[in-house]
N, C-alpha and C positions, 0 to 999 in steps of 0.2 A: 423427461427434454432431459437430459442433462446439461448441468453451468454451463460445460463446455460451450456446448452447440447452443444454448440460451444463451453465450457472447459473441457469435459465431453468429444470428439472426441479428442479435441488436449492433451488430456494428455497423449496420451500412446506413444506423440512422446517432450511433452514439454521441458524434458530434456536430447533430443542428438540430435540436431541436430541445429543451432551456431543462436546462437539469441543475437545479439550484443543488444540491449535494455533491456534484463532479465540480459548480462553477466555485464553490467555498473551497474545497481542500485542496482548491490551486491555490488560492491565494494563502490556507496553512501550511501549505508547504513549504511553500517560500519565507514566508514571513519565520515559520520554525525553524531552519537549514539555515538563513543570510547568515549568521553570526557565524558557521563554523567552515570551519577547514576541510576541506579531501578531495584524496590526490585521484579516489578510484570509488568507482559506488554500484548497487548492486538493486537494482530498481524488477519489485514485486507487484506482478498488477500491475503491470506497464501503458496495459492498454492502448489506445491512439495515439500515444508520446505525450497526453498530458502535459506531464512537469519535461518528458527529454529533454526539451530542448532547452530548459531554466538549468539543468543540471549538468545535461553536456557542456556552458558556456559557462564553468566552477569547475569545473573536472576535468580529469586526464582522461582518466577513461573511461565507460557506464556499459557498464552490461543486462541489458530491459531483456526480462521476464516474466509469459505470460503465458493462462492457456488457451488461452484462442489465439488459431491461426490466421482470425480472420481480421479481430484488431490487430493484431503483430502486425499486419498485410498494410493495415491504413499508417499506422506508424510510420514504419521504413519506409510510405511514399510523400511525410510527413516530413525526417529529421536526417536527410541528409549528412551527415557529420561523417568525418572517419576513424571519431575515437567512440561512436558508437555500435556494440555490436543485440543482435537480436536472437534466445534462444528463447526453445516452450520448452514448460516446465513446468509438470503439478508442484505444489508448494507440501503438499499433504501425502507430499510420501517419502522418500528421502531425493537428499536434491543431490547427485546423481549429476545434472545438467552440467552444474555447478563444479569450475575444477578450482579456481581462482577465488580468491579474499578481498577484504571492497576495506577504506574506513568508514562510507556508508551504508546499510541499506535499511533505502525505503518498503513503506508496506501499505498502499494507500489504499481504501474499499472493496479488498476481497476477504477477509480476516472474517467476515460475516458468514461464506459459502466454508467455513470452516470450522469443522462436530469440534475435531481439538486441538486446543491451543499450545499442551509443551511442544511439540516436537515444533514445532517451525519458530516457536527460541532456543530451543535446543541444537536447530540445525542454523538458523541465526550468529548467533553465537558461535558454535564453528569456520561461520566461515566468516569471520568481522576480524582486522587487525589490533592488535590489541589496544584500548580506548579513542577504540571506533566507537561505530555513533548509530542502535535502529532508529530508523523514527517509522510512524502510527497511527497512520490517523482514518477510522474510521463511523461507522453512523451510529451517534450514541444512541446507546444502554436504550434515556429516556424517552426515542423516536421506537426504538426497535420493541419500547412500551405499548406503545402509541398506535404500535400495527402496522411503523415505514416498514420495508422490504423491496432491493431490487425488485425494480419492475420495467418495464416501453410497456410501451406499444406497437404494433404492428401492422397492419395488412388489418385494420380492425377492431383490431383485440389486444386486450390486455395479456399478460405474459408474467407472471411474478416466478421471481428466481425463489430456487431452495435454499431457507436464510437459517440460522441458529443465531440463536440469544446469548447476547458473550456480556458479564456484571463487566463492572470497573476493576474489579478485583479479578473479575478472571484471566484478565493483563497482565496485572501488577505481582499474582501470582504466581503467574505461568512467567513474566520475564523472572524473578530474585531466584522464582529455581532453578533456572539454563545459567544464573552471573551474572545476570544486568542490574543495574543501582540504578532506579526510576531519576533523572536530569530535570524532567517533564513535566507537566500534564496540563490541557489547554482546554477547556468549550469553547464551539465553536459555534453564534450563535445568523440566523439572516439575520439582517445589518443592523450587525452589533444593538440587536435590540433583544436585553435579560431579564425580558419579562417572558417573554415569555420561553418554553423547554431546548435543548440547545438541541443543534443539528448534527453537528456534529467532536467530537472527541481526540484529542491527536498525544502523544504521547513519544519521548525523545527518554530513548533508557542507553547505556556507559555500557562499557564489554567491559569490564573492570574488576575483578576477586584479589580481591585483594591480598591474600598468594597465592599470584601468578609471580613469575618472574621473571617471562618471556609472551 
């Protein structure tokens, strides 16, 4: 079953079941982005609107992008704001679903479903305003090494999504090749217990090339 269909199916329970990865990413997003100012946002992997309301409170406009129409339908019902627009799109291909640029692009818990990262970073760079930021938060490679993957239960059956392993340097090298500068990298632990392996890793990149004039 495709990733899109799996998330369509997951949408019926995504907000209701215990999900420490989802909840920790929500906290990571707020903690990382609170110091920033931004008018326009492109939210990749917006899902059921976990971070959308908070982003919309801070920005003039937010464009929410997701692969799953069912996940997005839940977000549309939850986030009733005039400054939020929803579009369907697959970030693994060309980003023809986006015409505008933004001050901030967020990408939450979806890159494990993307085999090649380079296109995502190149597209993000081209859709950011100068000095714009790219926030990424994903399952930590250490968690992936231990066998953790996106999964959910439905009808008494466990469904495991297709996932790709990305090392830390896979993110940083793809970002550098696209022209980004790494401003912040943070590991996120369950209950802030640093004696255990981290659950998530987040990156804050800046679109800033020294040879750019505009």
